C-alpha positions as CSV (number, residue, x, y, z in Angstrom):
1,M,0.0,-58.6,69.9
2,S,2.9,-61.0,69.7
3,V,6.3,-59.6,70.5
4,F,9.5,-60.8,68.8
5,N,11.6,-62.8,71.3
6,L,15.3,-63.2,70.4
7,E,16.0,-65.7,73.2
8,K,13.1,-67.9,72.0
9,M,14.6,-67.9,68.4
10,V,18.0,-68.9,69.7
11,G,16.4,-71.7,71.7
12,T,14.5,-72.9,68.6
13,I,17.8,-73.0,66.6
14,D,19.4,-75.1,69.4
15,N,16.5,-77.5,69.4
16,L,16.7,-77.7,65.6
17,S,20.4,-78.6,65.8
18,T,19.7,-81.3,68.4
19,S,16.9,-82.9,66.3
20,L,19.2,-83.1,63.3
21,D,21.9,-84.8,65.4
22,V,19.2,-87.3,66.7
23,M,18.2,-88.1,63.1
24,L,21.8,-88.8,62.0
25,C,22.6,-91.0,65.1
26,C,19.4,-93.1,65.1
27,K,20.2,-95.9,62.5
28,D,18.9,-99.0,64.2
29,S,15.3,-100.2,63.8
30,E,14.4,-99.4,67.4
31,G,15.2,-95.8,66.8
32,G,12.7,-95.4,64.0
33,Q,9.9,-94.2,66.3
34,E,12.3,-91.7,67.8
35,I,13.2,-90.4,64.3
36,L,9.5,-89.9,63.5
37,E,9.0,-88.0,66.8
38,S,12.1,-85.9,65.9
39,C,10.6,-85.1,62.5
40,E,7.4,-83.9,64.1
41,Q,9.4,-81.8,66.6
42,L,11.4,-80.4,63.7
43,D,8.2,-79.3,61.8
44,N,6.9,-77.6,64.9
45,L,10.3,-75.8,65.4
46,I,10.2,-74.6,61.8
47,M,6.7,-73.2,62.2
48,S,7.7,-71.4,65.3
49,F,10.8,-70.1,63.5
50,D,8.6,-68.8,60.7
51,D,6.3,-67.1,63.2
52,Q,9.2,-65.3,64.9
53,I,10.4,-64.1,61.5
54,S,7.0,-62.8,60.6
55,I,6.7,-60.9,63.9
56,L,10.2,-59.4,63.2
57,K,9.1,-58.2,59.7
58,D,5.9,-56.6,61.1
59,A,7.9,-54.7,63.8
60,L,10.4,-53.4,61.2
61,I,7.7,-52.3,58.8
62,K,5.9,-50.4,61.6
63,E,9.1,-48.7,62.7
64,K,9.8,-47.7,59.1
65,N,6.3,-46.2,58.6
66,S,6.6,-44.3,61.9
67,R,9.9,-42.7,60.9
68,Q,8.6,-41.8,57.4
69,S,5.5,-40.1,59.0
70,S,7.6,-38.1,61.4
71,F,10.0,-37.0,58.6
72,Q,7.1,-36.0,56.4
73,R,5.5,-33.8,59.1
74,Q,8.9,-32.1,59.7
75,L,9.3,-31.5,56.0
76,D,5.8,-30.0,55.7
77,E,6.5,-27.6,58.6
78,L,9.7,-26.5,57.0
79,K,7.9,-25.8,53.7
80,M,5.3,-23.8,55.5
81,I,7.9,-21.7,57.3
82,E,9.7,-21.1,54.0
83,E,6.5,-19.9,52.3
84,R,5.8,-17.5,55.2
85,C,9.4,-16.1,55.0
86,N,9.1,-15.6,51.3
87,H,5.8,-13.8,51.7
88,M,7.2,-11.5,54.3
89,I,10.2,-10.7,52.2
90,V,8.0,-9.8,49.2
91,Y,5.6,-7.8,51.3
92,I,8.4,-5.8,52.9
93,Q,10.0,-5.1,49.5
94,L,6.7,-3.9,48.1
95,N,6.1,-1.6,51.1
96,S,9.6,-0.2,50.8
97,G,9.3,0.3,47.1
98,C,5.9,2.1,47.5
99,T,7.3,4.3,50.3
100,N,10.4,5.3,48.2
101,E,8.2,6.0,45.1
102,L,5.8,8.2,47.2
103,Q,8.7,10.2,48.7
104,A,10.2,10.7,45.3
105,Q,6.9,11.9,43.8
106,Q,6.4,14.3,46.7
107,F,9.9,15.6,46.3
108,N,9.4,16.2,42.6
109,Q,6.1,17.9,43.2
110,N,7.6,20.3,45.8
111,N,10.4,21.1,43.3
112,E,8.0,21.8,40.5
113,I,5.9,24.1,42.7
114,K,8.9,26.1,43.8
115,E,10.2,26.4,40.3
116,Y,6.9,27.3,38.9
117,K,6.4,29.9,41.6
118,G,9.7,31.5,40.8
119,N,9.3,31.6,37.0
120,N,5.6,32.3,36.8
121,S,4.7,34.5,39.6
122,N,2.1,36.3,37.5
123,N,0.1,33.1,36.9
124,M,0.0,32.0,40.5
125,A,-3.4,33.7,40.9
126,N,-4.9,31.0,38.6
127,I,-3.6,28.2,40.9
128,T,-4.7,27.4,44.4
129,M,-3.2,24.8,46.7
130,S,-6.6,23.7,47.9
131,P,-7.9,21.0,45.4
132,V,-11.6,21.6,46.0
133,P,-12.0,25.2,44.8
134,M,-9.7,24.5,41.8
135,W,-11.9,21.4,41.0
136,N,-15.1,23.5,41.1
137,D,-13.6,26.4,39.0
138,A,-12.3,24.0,36.4
139,Y,-15.7,22.5,35.9
140,S,-17.4,25.9,35.8
141,L,-15.4,26.8,32.6
142,S,-17.0,26.3,29.2
143,E,-15.3,24.5,26.4
144,N,-14.8,27.8,24.5
145,T,-13.2,29.6,27.4
146,I,-10.1,27.4,28.1
147,H,-7.1,29.3,29.4
148,H,-3.6,27.8,29.1
149,T,-0.8,28.0,31.6
150,T,2.8,27.6,30.6
151,M,4.7,25.3,33.0
152,S,8.4,25.7,33.8
153,N,9.4,23.0,31.4
154,G,7.5,24.7,28.5
155,T,4.5,22.4,28.6
156,M,1.1,23.9,27.9
157,M,-1.6,22.8,30.3
158,S,-5.2,24.1,30.2
159,N,-7.0,25.1,33.4
160,S,-9.6,22.4,32.8
161,M,-6.9,19.7,32.4
162,M,-5.2,21.0,35.6
163,G,-8.5,20.8,37.4
164,Q,-9.1,17.2,36.3
165,S,-5.6,16.2,37.4
166,L,-6.1,17.8,40.8
167,K,-9.5,16.1,41.1
168,S,-8.0,12.6,40.6
169,Q,-5.2,13.4,43.0
170,S,-7.5,14.7,45.7
171,A,-10.3,12.2,45.5
172,K,-9.3,10.6,48.8
173,Q,-8.9,14.0,50.4
174,V,-12.5,14.9,49.4
175,L,-13.7,11.9,51.3
176,D,-12.1,13.4,54.4
177,I,-11.2,10.1,56.0
178,P,-9.0,10.5,59.0
179,L,-6.2,8.1,58.1
180,L,-3.5,7.0,60.6
181,K,-0.1,8.5,60.2
182,S,3.0,6.3,60.0
183,V,5.1,5.8,63.1
184,S,8.7,6.9,63.1
185,N,11.7,5.3,64.8
186,T,11.8,8.2,67.2
187,E,8.2,7.7,68.3
188,M,8.9,4.0,68.8
189,D,11.7,4.9,71.2
190,T,9.1,6.6,73.4
191,V,7.0,3.4,73.7
192,P,7.7,1.4,77.0
193,K,9.8,-1.7,76.6
194,Y,7.2,-3.9,78.2
195,M,4.7,-2.8,75.6
196,K,6.7,-3.0,72.3
197,G,9.0,-6.0,73.2
198,R,10.8,-6.8,69.9
199,L,8.4,-5.0,67.7
200,T,9.7,-2.3,65.4
201,S,8.3,0.7,63.6
202,L,8.1,-1.4,60.4
203,N,5.8,-4.0,62.1
204,V,3.6,-1.2,63.5
205,N,3.4,0.6,60.1
206,V,2.3,-2.6,58.4
207,V,-0.8,-2.7,60.7
208,I,-1.4,1.0,60.1
209,D,-1.4,0.4,56.4
210,G,-3.9,-2.4,56.8
211,I,-6.2,-0.1,59.0
212,N,-6.0,2.7,56.5
213,I,-6.9,0.5,53.6
214,A,-9.8,-0.9,55.6
215,L,-11.0,2.7,56.3
216,E,-10.8,3.8,52.7
217,N,-12.6,0.8,51.3
218,K,-15.3,0.7,54.0
219,Y,-16.3,4.3,53.7
220,E,-16.1,4.2,49.9
221,I,-18.9,1.6,50.1
222,L,-20.9,3.6,52.7
223,R,-20.9,6.7,50.5
224,K,-22.5,4.8,47.6
225,P,-26.3,4.6,47.2
226,R,-27.5,1.4,48.8
227,N,-29.5,0.3,45.7
228,V,-26.4,0.2,43.5
229,L,-24.5,-2.1,45.9
230,K,-24.0,-5.9,45.4
231,K,-25.7,-8.3,47.8
232,K,-22.7,-8.9,50.0
233,D,-21.9,-5.1,50.1
234,Q,-25.6,-4.5,51.1
235,D,-25.3,-6.9,54.0
236,M,-22.1,-5.2,55.2
237,Y,-23.8,-1.8,54.7
238,N,-26.6,-2.8,57.1
239,T,-24.2,-4.2,59.7
240,W,-22.1,-1.0,59.6
241,K,-25.2,1.2,60.1
242,I,-26.1,-0.7,63.2
243,Q,-22.6,-0.5,64.5
244,Q,-22.5,3.3,63.7
245,N,-25.4,3.8,66.2
246,N,-23.4,2.0,68.9
247,V,-20.2,4.1,68.2
248,G,-21.9,7.4,67.5
249,Q,-22.9,9.3,64.4
250,G,-20.1,11.1,62.5
251,Q,-17.4,8.9,64.1
252,Y,-15.2,6.9,61.8
253,F,-14.3,3.4,63.0
254,V,-13.2,-0.1,61.9
255,T,-13.5,-3.5,63.5
256,A,-11.2,-6.5,63.4
257,D,-13.4,-8.1,60.7
258,D,-13.1,-4.9,58.6
259,I,-9.3,-5.0,58.9
260,S,-9.2,-8.7,57.9
261,R,-11.6,-8.2,55.0
262,F,-10.2,-5.1,53.4
263,G,-6.8,-4.4,54.9
264,E,-5.2,-7.8,53.9
265,T,-3.9,-7.9,57.5
266,K,-4.6,-10.9,59.7
267,V,-5.7,-9.8,63.1
268,D,-3.6,-12.2,65.0
269,K,-1.7,-12.1,68.3
270,T,1.0,-9.8,66.9
271,T,-1.6,-7.3,65.6
272,L,-3.4,-7.3,68.9
273,N,-0.1,-6.5,70.6
274,I,0.4,-3.6,68.3
275,I,-3.0,-2.0,69.1
276,P,-1.9,-0.8,72.6
277,I,1.1,0.8,70.9
278,L,-1.2,2.7,68.5
279,R,-3.3,3.9,71.5
280,H,-0.1,5.0,73.3
281,L,1.0,7.0,70.2
282,K,-2.4,8.6,69.8
283,R,-3.2,6.8,66.6
284,L,-6.2,4.9,67.7
285,K,-8.9,4.9,70.4
286,E,-11.0,1.9,71.4
287,S,-14.7,1.7,72.1
288,R,-16.2,-1.4,73.6
289,T,-20.0,-1.5,73.2
290,G,-22.4,-4.5,72.9
291,G,-19.6,-7.0,73.2
292,F,-17.7,-5.6,70.2
293,V,-14.4,-3.7,70.0
294,Y,-14.4,-0.7,67.7
295,Y,-11.1,1.1,66.6
296,L,-11.5,4.8,66.2
297,P,-8.8,7.0,64.5
298,Y,-7.8,10.2,66.3
């Protein structure tokens, strides 16, 4: 590829100036031939000059395109980083809001139980803290034998309505899935520095939430009759049954694919760094069989 040469262009301009001087000075008849030769030389110089200008333009265009491509790549990377930051901010706010709402509900329920126990001690025999017996008793009542209980705020609630409410609240407890407990800041302080690095309890609890969601969704599918499942759920059902034989019957477990599929948590390098922390804090156990890694809750 031709390269722009500034010295060559300067020399071309000098030769052009010389040729013009020759043309002006040659006025006699004997100088006619020299003038023609000077004209030819002038044409050649002009063509060379045009070639040098064209090479310069091409070099400038390539440099401009290269700079624009580099700038566009940097802009795309910045946009990607901004989207990830916005996603993390929204996710953290949602988790924080859900945690606060759950704590508030639990606090209100505890207050209602204490208040109800103090004002209605005679009716406590009709209420049990275990959701399963109350569920069964509520469904054994006929429609004509509904008994009402007066709550502390004056609201009338039938035993059947109370049983249905407890049934909906305890649906996940009936499944008896061993979910992972959240990690507190105090527990994180017991984790060795080389293991946790810059990770916090918030990072660990995000992974715990993903594993819990994966456990709930997975075993909800496994408890359904196989003939009512969709095609994709049937395929997963068959795979889980094979994996269950490797892990052991009666043992709950999830894999990295289950966490990615149901838990909305990408099993990336950060997640894999959190797994040893969960083992250290007695939240998870690992089983490696047949080339697969299975995560078993304590």
